[in-house]
N, C-alpha and C positions, 0 to 999 in steps of 0.2 A: 195917449203917449204923441210926442211932439216929432217934428220930422227929424229933430237930430238925433230923438233916441232911435226912432227905426232904422237911422242909418249906421248906428252903433252895435244896435240887435245881433248882425250877422257875427262882428268881432268880439262881442262878450261870449257867443256862446263857442266861438273856436277857440277860443281862452279856456272856458270851462272843461273843453274834451282835453286839450294840452295838460291843465294841471290835474284831473283827476287820477287817483292811482291807478297803476298799471295792473290788470288783470291775470293773477297766477294761471300759469300754463296747469292743464289738468294733471293731477296724478297718474302716473302708470297704474292703468288699472289689473296689469296682468305682472307681477314681481316676479322676482327669479325665485327657481325652487332649487333645492339639494337633495341628490338621493343616490343609494348605490344604483351603478349603472344595471338597466335593466337586463336580466338573462347572466349575468357574470354567473361565473364559477364559485367564488372566493373560493380557494386553495382548496375545494374538493366538498363546502359544505354552504357556498351562496345562493344562486338562484337553481329552483327547480325544473325547468323550462326558458325555450328559448325568448317568451314572450311574457316571462312574470315580472311581474313589478313589484319592487322592494321597497320598505322604509328603514331598515335596518343591516347592517352588515351581520354575518354570521359565517364564520371561518373556523375551521378545524384543522389541526394538527400535531405532530409530535412534540418533545423539545430538541433543540436545534435545527428546525425546519423554517422558511420564510414562504410564506402565504400572498398571493398576490392579489388583487381586486381593483375595481373604479371607480372613481366618485364622478356623478354626471351633477354639471348646474347647469340647467336651462333659463334660458330667456326668453319669454314668448312677449316680451313688450315690444315698443317702437323705438327704443333707445338703448344703449348698451350699457353695460354694468361691470363693475370693477369689484370683485369680492375676493377676500381673504382667508387664506384656509390654515390650519392649524390639528394636530392629534392631540387629545389629551393624556394620553398611554406613552409611555418610552417606546415601547415597541413599534409605533407606528412612523413611516417616512411618506410622507409625500412627494410627488413629481415637481410640483410646484407650489407656493406658498401664495403666491398673487395670478388671478386669473382675471383677464379680460374676458368679456361674453359679448359679441355684438347682439343685434337684434334680433329674435325670432330665429335662435340656433341654442345650441348648447358645448358647451367642452367637457373633455371627459378626462379626469386626473387619475392616471393611476397611481397605485400606493401598493405598498408593501409593509407585511406584519411580520418581522423578526422573534422568533419564541427563543427565548435566552434557554440554554441548557441548563438542567435541573431543573427548571420550571415546573413545581408540582401538577398533579393532573388537577381536570376540574374546569369549571367557567370561568373567564377572567372577562372584566368591564373594561369598557373605553369606550371611545367616540372621537369622530371627525367636527371640528366647530365652521363652520362656514358664516361669517358676516361682511355687510358690506350695504350701502346706502340706509344705513341707520336700521338695519333689520339683520338677525343671525337666526341660525336654523344650527340644531346640534342632531347628527347621526350618528344614533346608540351603535357600537362595536359589542357583540361577543366573540369570543377566541375560546373556544372548548378543546385543553389541551388533553392528548389521548394518555391513558394509563391509568391504572390500576385505583378507582374510586374510593374515596375513605370519608366514612361518617363519622365525625366524632363533634358532641355536644358537654358542656357544660355549663350549670347553673352556680353562679356566685355572688357573696356578700347580701344574702337573705336577712333582714331586719326590719324591724316593726320601728316606727314612731308613732308618736301621740297618744292620747288615751280616749277609752272610749268613741264617741261619733266622728272625732278626727283622726282616728288611728290609720295608718295608710303603711301598706307591705310595701317595702322596694327589695329589689335585687336585680343581677345582670345577668344576661344570655351572651355565650359565645361560640360561634360555631368555629371549632378547631380542626375540620375535618378541609376537605379540596374538592368538596361539592355542594353547590347550594343547596339548603334545607330550607322545610316550612314546617316548622314544630309546632305541635299542640301543648299547650301547658296547664297544669291544673296546680292548684293550690288547698292544702289542707291545714287543718290547723289543732292542735290535741292539748286538752287542759288537762286540770288534774283529777276531774270527774267526767273525759270523755269527749268526745268530738265536737268541735264546734264550727268549723267551718270546712267546705269541700266543693269546690266550683272549679270552672275553668278559667282561664287566667282570661282580661282583657290586653286590648292593645298590642297585640305582637303581631308580628309583620308577618304578612305572605311569605316573604323571601328574604333568608338571611345568607349573604354573600358568604364563600368560603374566606377566614379570617375574622368576619365582620362580628361587631359585638353592640348590643342593646341596652340599655336601662331602662327599667319598667316598674310600675307600681301600679297599685292597686288598693284600691279604699275601701277600709272596711269598719262600715259605722255601726256594726254589730258585736266591735271589740268588745270583751270581757273588762271590767275596770277592777277587779278582786279573783287574779287568778295567775298561775304560771302555764304560760303556754309552750309549746314547740310549734314553729310555724315551717312546713315543707314545701316547697316549691318542684315541681315533677316536668321534666320537656320529655317529650316524644317524638321523633321525627317519622318519617312514612315509612320508613324501611325499618322501623322497629330501635332505633338506637334511642338510648336512655341516656337521662342525665337528673341528677335530684343533690338536692343541699336543703339545709334545714338553718332555723337561727330561733334564738330563743326570746321569749315576752313576757317580761313581769311589769306591768303597769306600777306596782307597786313594790321596789326593792326589797323591802323590808318582809313582804308575805312570806317569800320561802325560808329566811332562817325564823320566823315567829311561827310559822306550821310544824317547821323540822325542833320548834323548841317544844311545842305542845304536844310532838309524837313522844319525846324523851321525858316529857312528866306524868303522858298516860300509862308508858312503858311502865315507867317508876311505879306508879299508886297500882299496876296487876301484880309488880313483883310483890309490892307491899301486901296486898291483901292476900296472895298465895302463901308468903312467909307465916303470917296469922293462922292460916288454917294450919299448915303445917303443923305450929308449936302448939294447937290447941287450947282452950279456954285457960286463963292464968286459974 
């Protein structure tokens, strides 16, 4: 290294430091959180004790009442956060739509839930959504409206498509009551010569809310190719509520008329034989 190069080395090192890209600041290791206020009563159905934490809102009331609760936004980090709040149901009213939360503190936002007059009894679902800083949190809410519970189910649009190994049974399940249900479903199929299928249905949801409906399908690889079948789907709720519906299946549409025609021919042959016996020998 020449003397001139040695003299320029410190300057080159300084320029390299200045040209280097800035090192990004460390991300906040403790982001904000959102949950119902600990120990709030939630209109008679929220917390169960003064120190109990909650992950969801649970409120109870009758039609026409106003229920109260609070949402807590915690900021355990070293920098402030600003979050946006919104309710997913028309019954929810928040005291603030935008909240600034300083470092290492929390903000409690009051909210009310107004149950409209004439609301049917049962469980109604909603949520409070909190977003900010590139993340969002959904806090579930269940509002149980008092009154007589009504369990009602219906099975609709039972049909079978395809033939042989590609046959599929399709139908719809509807909760027409005012309480959530967890029904069990069975599928049976009867052909011209007896039972062809009897088994529990698959894919049934664990919980069907009031007014909820779901379309389901069941593969039937053992479906007959030469038969006329009646398929019946039966739904049973834990409280004993039942509903059923049936649909017909004829993989060969001409099979039924053909069998009916054979029956007519057989009856005619029997009648002719009896008539000959009555007349005796010629």
